[in-house]
Structure formats: C-alpha cells, structure tokens
All heavy atoms as TSV, in Angstrom:
chain	resi	resn	atom	element	x	y	z
A	1	MET	N	N	68.661	19.389	20.851
A	1	MET	CA	C	69.768	19.031	19.990
A	1	MET	C	C	69.958	17.513	20.012
A	1	MET	O	O	69.837	16.874	21.044
A	1	MET	CB	C	71.046	19.725	20.453
A	1	MET	CG	C	70.939	21.202	20.527
A	1	MET	SD	S	71.609	21.859	19.008
A	1	MET	CE	C	71.736	23.552	19.463
A	2	LEU	N	N	70.306	16.989	18.869
A	2	LEU	CA	C	70.472	15.543	18.729
A	2	LEU	C	C	71.905	15.177	18.360
A	2	LEU	O	O	72.494	15.798	17.482
A	2	LEU	CB	C	69.548	15.012	17.626
A	2	LEU	CG	C	68.051	15.070	17.882
A	2	LEU	CD1	C	67.296	14.717	16.616
A	2	LEU	CD2	C	67.677	14.134	19.006
A	3	PRO	N	N	72.470	14.173	18.988
A	3	PRO	CA	C	73.782	13.680	18.574
A	3	PRO	C	C	73.647	12.785	17.350
A	3	PRO	O	O	72.592	12.197	17.106
A	3	PRO	CB	C	74.265	12.891	19.784
A	3	PRO	CG	C	73.014	12.447	20.466
A	3	PRO	CD	C	71.992	13.521	20.195
A	4	GLY	N	N	74.709	12.705	16.561
A	4	GLY	CA	C	74.744	11.788	15.424
A	4	GLY	C	C	74.062	12.275	14.162
A	4	GLY	O	O	73.894	11.504	13.218
A	5	VAL	N	N	73.682	13.542	14.110
A	5	VAL	CA	C	73.055	14.108	12.918
A	5	VAL	C	C	74.152	14.437	11.905
A	5	VAL	O	O	75.156	15.062	12.238
A	5	VAL	CB	C	72.258	15.385	13.260
A	5	VAL	CG1	C	71.695	16.026	11.993
A	5	VAL	CG2	C	71.148	15.078	14.247
A	6	THR	N	N	73.972	14.005	10.666
A	6	THR	CA	C	74.902	14.357	9.596
A	6	THR	C	C	74.517	15.733	9.061
A	6	THR	O	O	73.362	15.970	8.724
A	6	THR	CB	C	74.866	13.327	8.466
A	6	THR	OG1	O	75.255	12.060	8.998
A	6	THR	CG2	C	75.795	13.702	7.328
A	7	VAL	N	N	75.501	16.626	9.018
A	7	VAL	CA	C	75.286	17.990	8.546
A	7	VAL	C	C	76.110	18.174	7.276
A	7	VAL	O	O	77.322	17.973	7.282
A	7	VAL	CB	C	75.724	19.020	9.608
A	7	VAL	CG1	C	75.444	20.433	9.118
A	7	VAL	CG2	C	75.046	18.758	10.942
A	8	GLU	N	N	75.442	18.548	6.198
A	8	GLU	CA	C	76.120	18.804	4.928
A	8	GLU	C	C	75.981	20.281	4.586
A	8	GLU	O	O	74.871	20.791	4.489
A	8	GLU	CB	C	75.509	17.970	3.807
A	8	GLU	CG	C	75.713	16.494	3.959
A	8	GLU	CD	C	75.112	15.706	2.817
A	8	GLU	OE1	O	74.189	16.201	2.137
A	8	GLU	OE2	O	75.569	14.576	2.605
A	9	ALA	N	N	77.121	20.948	4.430
A	9	ALA	CA	C	77.142	22.350	3.995
A	9	ALA	C	C	77.544	22.360	2.527
A	9	ALA	O	O	78.621	21.885	2.177
A	9	ALA	CB	C	78.141	23.149	4.824
A	10	SER	N	N	76.668	22.881	1.687
A	10	SER	CA	C	76.974	22.934	0.254
A	10	SER	C	C	76.936	24.380	-0.225
A	10	SER	O	O	76.158	25.192	0.264
A	10	SER	CB	C	75.993	22.076	-0.540
A	10	SER	OG	O	74.667	22.533	-0.361
A	11	SER	N	N	77.830	24.665	-1.180
A	11	SER	CA	C	77.913	26.009	-1.743
A	11	SER	C	C	78.745	25.965	-3.015
A	11	SER	O	O	79.710	25.202	-3.105
A	11	SER	CB	C	78.581	26.956	-0.743
A	11	SER	OG	O	78.764	28.226	-1.315
A	12	PRO	N	N	78.404	26.816	-3.988
A	12	PRO	CA	C	79.232	26.907	-5.187
A	12	PRO	C	C	80.626	27.462	-4.899
A	12	PRO	O	O	81.533	27.290	-5.701
A	12	PRO	CB	C	78.449	27.838	-6.118
A	12	PRO	CG	C	77.275	28.328	-5.377
A	12	PRO	CD	C	77.194	27.618	-4.075
A	13	VAL	N	N	80.834	28.118	-3.737
A	13	VAL	CA	C	82.153	28.661	-3.417
A	13	VAL	C	C	83.123	27.577	-2.939
A	13	VAL	O	O	84.324	27.822	-2.861
A	13	VAL	CB	C	82.088	29.799	-2.366
A	13	VAL	CG1	C	81.237	30.948	-2.883
A	13	VAL	CG2	C	81.594	29.318	-1.025
A	14	LEU	N	N	82.620	26.398	-2.615
A	14	LEU	CA	C	83.481	25.299	-2.177
A	14	LEU	C	C	84.019	24.538	-3.378
A	14	LEU	O	O	83.253	24.165	-4.271
A	14	LEU	CB	C	82.707	24.318	-1.280
A	14	LEU	CG	C	82.266	24.824	0.082
A	14	LEU	CD1	C	81.368	23.792	0.756
A	14	LEU	CD2	C	83.475	25.132	0.955
A	15	ILE	N	N	85.305	24.289	-3.394
A	15	ILE	CA	C	85.897	23.510	-4.482
A	15	ILE	C	C	85.259	22.126	-4.531
A	15	ILE	O	O	84.910	21.628	-5.600
A	15	ILE	CB	C	87.427	23.403	-4.306
A	15	ILE	CG1	C	88.071	24.773	-4.491
A	15	ILE	CG2	C	88.028	22.388	-5.280
A	15	ILE	CD1	C	89.535	24.834	-4.111
A	16	GLU	N	N	85.094	21.493	-3.363
A	16	GLU	CA	C	84.524	20.157	-3.297
A	16	GLU	C	C	82.994	20.174	-3.293
A	16	GLU	O	O	82.361	19.134	-3.259
A	16	GLU	CB	C	85.056	19.398	-2.084
A	16	GLU	CG	C	84.641	19.970	-0.743
A	16	GLU	CD	C	85.535	21.077	-0.206
A	16	GLU	OE1	O	85.935	21.979	-0.969
A	16	GLU	OE2	O	85.827	21.050	0.994
A	17	LYS	N	N	82.381	21.350	-3.276
A	17	LYS	CA	C	80.935	21.603	-3.336
A	17	LYS	C	C	80.173	21.246	-2.062
A	17	LYS	O	O	79.143	21.822	-1.783
A	17	LYS	CB	C	80.268	20.918	-4.548
A	17	LYS	CG	C	80.844	21.339	-5.875
A	17	LYS	CD	C	80.723	22.830	-6.093
A	17	LYS	CE	C	81.344	23.259	-7.401
A	17	LYS	NZ	N	81.768	24.630	-7.401
A	18	VAL	N	N	80.636	20.249	-1.280
A	18	VAL	CA	C	79.945	19.860	-0.040
A	18	VAL	C	C	80.986	19.504	1.011
A	18	VAL	O	O	81.964	18.817	0.714
A	18	VAL	CB	C	79.020	18.633	-0.256
A	18	VAL	CG1	C	78.386	18.192	1.062
A	18	VAL	CG2	C	77.943	18.930	-1.272
A	19	ARG	N	N	80.755	19.972	2.244
A	19	ARG	CA	C	81.547	19.534	3.395
A	19	ARG	C	C	80.591	18.952	4.418
A	19	ARG	O	O	79.472	19.435	4.583
A	19	ARG	CB	C	82.327	20.690	4.004
A	19	ARG	CG	C	83.443	21.154	3.095
A	19	ARG	CD	C	84.490	21.901	3.852
A	19	ARG	NE	N	85.391	22.560	2.916
A	19	ARG	CZ	C	86.148	23.588	3.228
A	19	ARG	NH1	N	86.112	24.074	4.458
A	19	ARG	NH2	N	86.932	24.118	2.337
A	20	THR	N	N	81.054	17.925	5.115
A	20	THR	CA	C	80.186	17.176	6.020
A	20	THR	C	C	80.764	17.134	7.429
A	20	THR	O	O	81.978	17.064	7.616
A	20	THR	CB	C	80.008	15.735	5.498
A	20	THR	OG1	O	79.496	15.801	4.169
A	20	THR	CG2	C	79.039	14.947	6.346
A	21	ALA	N	N	79.859	17.157	8.409
A	21	ALA	CA	C	80.216	16.989	9.820
A	21	ALA	C	C	79.100	16.182	10.477
A	21	ALA	O	O	78.023	16.002	9.898
A	21	ALA	CB	C	80.357	18.336	10.506
A	22	VAL	N	N	79.355	15.706	11.694
A	22	VAL	CA	C	78.356	14.978	12.469
A	22	VAL	C	C	78.260	15.644	13.838
A	22	VAL	O	O	79.282	15.993	14.442
A	22	VAL	CB	C	78.742	13.486	12.622
A	22	VAL	CG1	C	77.739	12.745	13.487
A	22	VAL	CG2	C	78.836	12.824	11.246
A	23	THR	N	N	77.029	15.817	14.333
A	23	THR	CA	C	76.853	16.459	15.629
A	23	THR	C	C	77.401	15.582	16.747
A	23	THR	O	O	77.326	14.359	16.693
A	23	THR	CB	C	75.373	16.787	15.908
A	23	THR	OG1	O	74.598	15.596	15.859
A	23	THR	CG2	C	74.832	17.794	14.903
A	24	ASP	N	N	77.940	16.252	17.780
A	24	ASP	CA	C	78.515	15.541	18.922
A	24	ASP	C	C	77.427	15.215	19.950
A	24	ASP	O	O	76.233	15.413	19.690
A	24	ASP	CB	C	79.663	16.336	19.529
A	24	ASP	CG	C	79.242	17.682	20.112
A	24	ASP	OD1	O	78.025	17.918	20.341
A	24	ASP	OD2	O	80.126	18.523	20.338
A	25	SER	N	N	77.827	14.765	21.123
A	25	SER	CA	C	76.872	14.337	22.151
A	25	SER	C	C	75.989	15.474	22.653
A	25	SER	O	O	74.910	15.233	23.199
A	25	SER	CB	C	77.608	13.692	23.324
A	25	SER	OG	O	78.503	14.628	23.913
A	26	SER	N	N	76.417	16.724	22.448
A	26	SER	CA	C	75.583	17.858	22.852
A	26	SER	C	C	74.828	18.469	21.669
A	26	SER	O	O	74.185	19.506	21.806
A	26	SER	CB	C	76.436	18.928	23.538
A	26	SER	OG	O	77.378	19.466	22.626
A	27	GLY	N	N	74.924	17.827	20.490
A	27	GLY	CA	C	74.193	18.297	19.320
A	27	GLY	C	C	74.892	19.402	18.546
A	27	GLY	O	O	74.308	19.993	17.649
A	28	GLN	N	N	76.150	19.676	18.868
A	28	GLN	CA	C	76.883	20.726	18.169
A	28	GLN	C	C	77.781	20.133	17.087
A	28	GLN	O	O	78.153	18.963	17.163
A	28	GLN	CB	C	77.717	21.523	19.162
A	28	GLN	CG	C	76.859	22.252	20.176
A	28	GLN	CD	C	77.678	23.142	21.079
A	28	GLN	OE1	O	78.833	23.456	20.785
A	28	GLN	NE2	N	77.092	23.565	22.183
A	29	PHE	N	N	78.103	20.952	16.101
A	29	PHE	CA	C	78.989	20.511	15.024
A	29	PHE	C	C	79.887	21.657	14.619
A	29	PHE	O	O	79.594	22.819	14.894
A	29	PHE	CB	C	78.188	20.002	13.814
A	29	PHE	CG	C	77.398	21.072	13.114
A	29	PHE	CD1	C	77.931	21.725	12.014
A	29	PHE	CD2	C	76.126	21.413	13.541
A	29	PHE	CE1	C	77.212	22.710	11.349
A	29	PHE	CE2	C	75.403	22.400	12.892
A	29	PHE	CZ	C	75.939	23.045	11.803
A	30	ARG	N	N	80.991	21.308	13.950
A	30	ARG	CA	C	81.930	22.309	13.417
A	30	ARG	C	C	82.308	21.925	12.001
A	30	ARG	O	O	82.648	20.773	11.741
A	30	ARG	CB	C	83.213	22.346	14.250
A	30	ARG	CG	C	83.058	22.999	15.566
A	30	ARG	CD	C	84.390	22.989	16.306
A	30	ARG	NE	N	84.313	23.956	17.371
A	30	ARG	CZ	C	85.045	25.056	17.456
A	30	ARG	NH1	N	85.974	25.292	16.552
A	30	ARG	NH2	N	84.892	25.897	18.431
A	31	ILE	N	N	82.232	22.893	11.142
A	31	ILE	CA	C	82.775	22.764	9.797
A	31	ILE	C	C	83.722	23.950	9.664
A	31	ILE	O	O	83.279	25.098	9.608
A	31	ILE	CB	C	81.686	22.781	8.712
A	31	ILE	CG1	C	80.666	21.661	8.961
A	31	ILE	CG2	C	82.312	22.645	7.329
A	31	ILE	CD1	C	79.474	21.675	8.027
A	32	ILE	N	N	85.014	23.667	9.647
A	32	ILE	CA	C	85.994	24.743	9.716
A	32	ILE	C	C	86.446	25.205	8.330
A	32	ILE	O	O	86.314	24.482	7.337
A	32	ILE	CB	C	87.209	24.335	10.570
A	32	ILE	CG1	C	87.885	23.102	9.994
A	32	ILE	CG2	C	86.784	24.091	12.010
A	32	ILE	CD1	C	89.207	22.772	10.663
A	33	ASP	N	N	86.966	26.417	8.303
A	33	ASP	CA	C	87.556	27.019	7.102
A	33	ASP	C	C	86.581	27.129	5.931
A	33	ASP	O	O	86.952	26.892	4.783
A	33	ASP	CB	C	88.813	26.252	6.667
A	33	ASP	CG	C	89.928	26.328	7.689
A	33	ASP	OD1	O	90.017	27.363	8.372
A	33	ASP	OD2	O	90.703	25.366	7.799
A	34	LEU	N	N	85.347	27.508	6.214
A	34	LEU	CA	C	84.401	27.753	5.124
A	34	LEU	C	C	84.646	29.159	4.575
A	34	LEU	O	O	84.668	30.123	5.329
A	34	LEU	CB	C	82.960	27.644	5.616
A	34	LEU	CG	C	82.474	26.257	5.996
A	34	LEU	CD1	C	81.064	26.339	6.591
A	34	LEU	CD2	C	82.492	25.322	4.807
A	35	PRO	N	N	84.826	29.272	3.264
A	35	PRO	CA	C	85.010	30.603	2.687
A	35	PRO	C	C	83.690	31.380	2.690
A	35	PRO	O	O	82.611	30.785	2.737
A	35	PRO	CB	C	85.478	30.312	1.259
A	35	PRO	CG	C	84.995	28.940	0.954
A	35	PRO	CD	C	84.940	28.211	2.262
A	36	PRO	N	N	83.766	32.722	2.638
A	36	PRO	CA	C	82.549	33.524	2.579
A	36	PRO	C	C	81.705	33.125	1.372
A	36	PRO	O	O	82.227	32.766	0.313
A	36	PRO	CB	C	83.064	34.959	2.424
A	36	PRO	CG	C	84.444	34.921	2.981
A	36	PRO	CD	C	84.972	33.544	2.657
A	37	GLY	N	N	80.393	33.193	1.531
A	37	GLY	CA	C	79.475	32.862	0.453
A	37	GLY	C	C	78.138	32.418	0.996
A	37	GLY	O	O	77.883	32.456	2.193
A	38	GLN	N	N	77.286	31.981	0.088
A	38	GLN	CA	C	75.953	31.524	0.466
A	38	GLN	C	C	75.939	29.994	0.521
A	38	GLN	O	O	76.450	29.331	-0.388
A	38	GLN	CB	C	74.917	32.025	-0.528
A	38	GLN	CG	C	73.501	31.851	-0.029
A	38	GLN	CD	C	72.520	32.616	-0.872
A	38	GLN	OE1	O	72.380	32.323	-2.050
A	38	GLN	NE2	N	71.851	33.587	-0.277
A	39	TYR	N	N	75.319	29.463	1.584
A	39	TYR	CA	C	75.332	28.029	1.845
A	39	TYR	C	C	73.929	27.474	2.025
A	39	TYR	O	O	73.010	28.177	2.440
A	39	TYR	CB	C	76.132	27.718	3.123
A	39	TYR	CG	C	77.613	27.904	2.927
A	39	TYR	CD1	C	78.198	29.154	3.006
A	39	TYR	CD2	C	78.426	26.812	2.643
A	39	TYR	CE1	C	79.554	29.326	2.809
A	39	TYR	CE2	C	79.788	26.981	2.443
A	39	TYR	CZ	C	80.338	28.237	2.531
A	39	TYR	OH	O	81.678	28.403	2.326
A	40	THR	N	N	73.814	26.181	1.744
A	40	THR	CA	C	72.640	25.393	2.082
A	40	THR	C	C	73.099	24.310	3.045
A	40	THR	O	O	74.115	23.657	2.804
A	40	THR	CB	C	72.025	24.741	0.823
A	40	THR	OG1	O	71.582	25.776	-0.054
A	40	THR	CG2	C	70.854	23.836	1.175
A	41	LEU	N	N	72.365	24.136	4.148
A	41	LEU	CA	C	72.678	23.089	5.111
A	41	LEU	C	C	71.579	22.046	5.104
A	41	LEU	O	O	70.393	22.387	5.131
A	41	LEU	CB	C	72.809	23.669	6.528
A	41	LEU	CG	C	73.943	24.643	6.770
A	41	LEU	CD1	C	73.926	25.115	8.213
A	41	LEU	CD2	C	75.286	24.024	6.449
A	42	ASN	N	N	71.984	20.779	5.044
A	42	ASN	CA	C	71.060	19.649	5.161
A	42	ASN	C	C	71.413	18.872	6.417
A	42	ASN	O	O	72.581	18.539	6.639
A	42	ASN	CB	C	71.164	18.719	3.946
A	42	ASN	CG	C	70.533	19.319	2.723
A	42	ASN	OD1	O	69.429	19.819	2.761
A	42	ASN	ND2	N	71.253	19.293	1.620
A	43	PHE	N	N	70.397	18.584	7.236
A	43	PHE	CA	C	70.564	17.831	8.466
A	43	PHE	C	C	69.812	16.518	8.313
A	43	PHE	O	O	68.604	16.532	8.063
A	43	PHE	CB	C	69.987	18.619	9.647
A	43	PHE	CG	C	70.614	19.974	9.837
A	43	PHE	CD1	C	70.145	21.081	9.148
A	43	PHE	CD2	C	71.676	20.136	10.704
A	43	PHE	CE1	C	70.719	22.333	9.327
A	43	PHE	CE2	C	72.255	21.382	10.897
A	43	PHE	CZ	C	71.782	22.478	10.196
A	44	THR	N	N	70.527	15.382	8.450
A	44	THR	CA	C	69.877	14.083	8.288
A	44	THR	C	C	70.219	13.164	9.454
A	44	THR	O	O	71.342	13.160	9.956
A	44	THR	CB	C	70.293	13.400	6.972
A	44	THR	OG1	O	71.712	13.265	6.936
A	44	THR	CG2	C	69.851	14.196	5.756
A	45	LEU	N	N	69.212	12.391	9.868
A	45	LEU	CA	C	69.365	11.383	10.911
A	45	LEU	C	C	68.334	10.306	10.647
A	45	LEU	O	O	67.148	10.609	10.430
A	45	LEU	CB	C	69.161	11.992	12.308
A	45	LEU	CG	C	69.329	11.057	13.491
A	45	LEU	CD1	C	70.759	10.519	13.588
A	45	LEU	CD2	C	68.947	11.765	14.788
A	46	THR	N	N	68.768	9.069	10.640
A	46	THR	CA	C	67.861	7.953	10.382
A	46	THR	C	C	66.655	8.021	11.313
A	46	THR	O	O	66.802	8.226	12.512
A	46	THR	CB	C	68.600	6.607	10.584
A	46	THR	OG1	O	69.724	6.572	9.708
A	46	THR	CG2	C	67.693	5.439	10.273
A	47	GLY	N	N	65.472	7.877	10.745
A	47	GLY	CA	C	64.233	7.907	11.514
A	47	GLY	C	C	63.602	9.283	11.615
A	47	GLY	O	O	62.515	9.425	12.172
A	48	PHE	N	N	64.288	10.313	11.108
A	48	PHE	CA	C	63.788	11.681	11.147
A	48	PHE	C	C	63.716	12.240	9.737
A	48	PHE	O	O	64.435	11.795	8.842
A	48	PHE	CB	C	64.716	12.588	11.979
A	48	PHE	CG	C	64.712	12.271	13.451
A	48	PHE	CD1	C	65.542	11.284	13.954
A	48	PHE	CD2	C	63.887	12.964	14.316
A	48	PHE	CE1	C	65.558	10.988	15.310
A	48	PHE	CE2	C	63.890	12.678	15.672
A	48	PHE	CZ	C	64.729	11.683	16.168
A	49	SER	N	N	62.868	13.235	9.535
A	49	SER	CA	C	62.813	13.931	8.251
A	49	SER	C	C	64.074	14.761	8.061
A	49	SER	O	O	64.663	15.254	9.020
A	49	SER	CB	C	61.603	14.870	8.201
A	49	SER	OG	O	60.406	14.142	8.303
A	50	VAL	N	N	64.478	14.928	6.803
A	50	VAL	CA	C	65.616	15.787	6.476
A	50	VAL	C	C	65.200	17.238	6.702
A	50	VAL	O	O	64.107	17.649	6.321
A	50	VAL	CB	C	66.063	15.587	5.014
A	50	VAL	CG1	C	67.133	16.583	4.623
A	50	VAL	CG2	C	66.542	14.169	4.799
A	51	VAL	N	N	66.080	18.003	7.334
A	51	VAL	CA	C	65.849	19.438	7.526
A	51	VAL	C	C	66.833	20.176	6.627
A	51	VAL	O	O	68.025	19.872	6.623
A	51	VAL	CB	C	66.057	19.852	9.004
A	51	VAL	CG1	C	65.950	21.359	9.160
A	51	VAL	CG2	C	65.053	19.149	9.897
A	52	LYS	N	N	66.304	21.132	5.855
A	52	LYS	CA	C	67.131	21.885	4.918
A	52	LYS	C	C	67.002	23.371	5.227
A	52	LYS	O	O	65.895	23.882	5.393
A	52	LYS	CB	C	66.663	21.605	3.485
A	52	LYS	CG	C	67.489	22.240	2.405
A	52	LYS	CD	C	66.983	21.798	1.040
A	52	LYS	CE	C	67.921	22.206	-0.057
A	52	LYS	NZ	N	67.488	21.673	-1.360
A	53	ARG	N	N	68.145	24.056	5.321
A	53	ARG	CA	C	68.184	25.502	5.531
A	53	ARG	C	C	68.954	26.113	4.375
A	53	ARG	O	O	70.122	25.799	4.171
A	53	ARG	CB	C	68.851	25.860	6.858
A	53	ARG	CG	C	68.120	25.335	8.069
A	53	ARG	CD	C	66.814	26.103	8.268
A	53	ARG	NE	N	66.111	25.634	9.446
A	53	ARG	CZ	C	65.028	24.881	9.430
A	53	ARG	NH1	N	64.518	24.494	8.277
A	53	ARG	NH2	N	64.442	24.528	10.537
A	54	GLU	N	N	68.294	26.993	3.633
A	54	GLU	CA	C	68.906	27.602	2.453
A	54	GLU	C	C	69.183	29.082	2.692
A	54	GLU	O	O	68.590	29.709	3.567
A	54	GLU	CB	C	67.981	27.452	1.250
A	54	GLU	CG	C	67.732	26.013	0.857
A	54	GLU	CD	C	66.815	25.889	-0.338
A	54	GLU	OE1	O	65.620	26.195	-0.193
A	54	GLU	OE2	O	67.323	25.506	-1.399
A	55	GLY	N	N	70.109	29.624	1.910
A	55	GLY	CA	C	70.379	31.048	1.935
A	55	GLY	C	C	71.126	31.515	3.171
A	55	GLY	O	O	70.987	32.659	3.586
A	56	ILE	N	N	71.948	30.651	3.747
A	56	ILE	CA	C	72.757	31.043	4.893
A	56	ILE	C	C	73.994	31.758	4.373
A	56	ILE	O	O	74.775	31.173	3.620
A	56	ILE	CB	C	73.128	29.822	5.750
A	56	ILE	CG1	C	71.845	29.191	6.295
A	56	ILE	CG2	C	74.090	30.216	6.869
A	56	ILE	CD1	C	72.069	27.868	6.975
A	57	GLU	N	N	74.146	33.007	4.750
A	57	GLU	CA	C	75.235	33.833	4.239
A	57	GLU	C	C	76.363	33.907	5.262
A	57	GLU	O	O	76.141	34.289	6.408
A	57	GLU	CB	C	74.729	35.245	3.940
A	57	GLU	CG	C	75.693	36.120	3.209
A	57	GLU	CD	C	75.903	35.713	1.768
A	57	GLU	OE1	O	74.938	35.254	1.113
A	57	GLU	OE2	O	77.034	35.851	1.270
A	58	LEU	N	N	77.566	33.488	4.838
A	58	LEU	CA	C	78.755	33.623	5.671
A	58	LEU	C	C	79.619	34.728	5.085
A	58	LEU	O	O	79.905	34.735	3.894
A	58	LEU	CB	C	79.552	32.321	5.707
A	58	LEU	CG	C	78.880	31.107	6.338
A	58	LEU	CD1	C	79.836	29.921	6.335
A	58	LEU	CD2	C	78.438	31.411	7.756
A	59	ALA	N	N	80.030	35.649	5.951
A	59	ALA	CA	C	80.867	36.752	5.509
A	59	ALA	C	C	82.011	36.933	6.506
A	59	ALA	O	O	81.802	36.850	7.713
A	59	ALA	CB	C	80.057	38.042	5.410
A	60	GLY	N	N	83.208	37.138	6.012
A	60	GLY	CA	C	84.338	37.388	6.893
A	60	GLY	C	C	84.809	36.148	7.626
A	60	GLY	O	O	84.585	35.029	7.193
A	61	VAL	N	N	85.441	36.392	8.775
A	61	VAL	CA	C	86.037	35.322	9.555
A	61	VAL	C	C	85.385	35.293	10.918
A	61	VAL	O	O	85.068	36.328	11.486
A	61	VAL	CB	C	87.568	35.564	9.714
A	61	VAL	CG1	C	88.201	34.471	10.540
A	61	VAL	CG2	C	88.239	35.668	8.359
A	62	GLY	N	N	85.169	34.097	11.458
A	62	GLY	CA	C	84.608	33.991	12.800
A	62	GLY	C	C	83.815	32.726	12.966
A	62	GLY	O	O	83.837	31.832	12.121
A	63	VAL	N	N	83.099	32.662	14.066
A	63	VAL	CA	C	82.271	31.511	14.385
A	63	VAL	C	C	80.816	31.898	14.186
A	63	VAL	O	O	80.373	32.937	14.663
A	63	VAL	CB	C	82.497	31.061	15.847
A	63	VAL	CG1	C	81.553	29.942	16.217
A	63	VAL	CG2	C	83.939	30.648	16.057
A	64	THR	N	N	80.075	31.074	13.481
A	64	THR	CA	C	78.654	31.306	13.269
A	64	THR	C	C	77.883	30.251	14.048
A	64	THR	O	O	78.178	29.071	13.953
A	64	THR	CB	C	78.306	31.197	11.765
A	64	THR	OG1	O	79.085	32.162	11.063
A	64	THR	CG2	C	76.837	31.465	11.520
A	65	THR	N	N	76.907	30.700	14.812
A	65	THR	CA	C	76.096	29.748	15.579
A	65	THR	C	C	74.696	29.706	15.044
A	65	THR	O	O	74.240	30.627	14.403
A	65	THR	CB	C	76.070	30.140	17.072
A	65	THR	OG1	O	75.579	31.474	17.185
A	65	THR	CG2	C	77.443	30.048	17.692
C-alpha cells in the first residue's frame, strides 16, 4: 500500500459524478456516503501508472474493503 495516492470514485449515481480521497500513511482511504450503484475507481500517484478498476458494485449500507 502506498500513501499519497489520489483515489477517484466515479459513477452516474453521484450528483457530482466524482468523489476524491487520498490514501493515508498506511495506504488506506475512505470515501463516505456513497449511494448504491456501479463505480469506477482511478488510482493515481506521480511516477506510477494510473490503475483503473471498473464495475465495482456497491449495494446497501456498510464498509467495503
């Protein structure tokens, strides 16, 4: 896990279309109050390739790891 990675969660279910967080010193991040739906996550850090994860489905309430 890397600290300082910008994480963008995008989905048509979001009014603002994208929410952003940055990983902490242990490489973890939180994006709170995401409504159920399908998401794409982009992970970016200077000097590294962008990592993209598509088709992440959030349903109900809880914590997703």
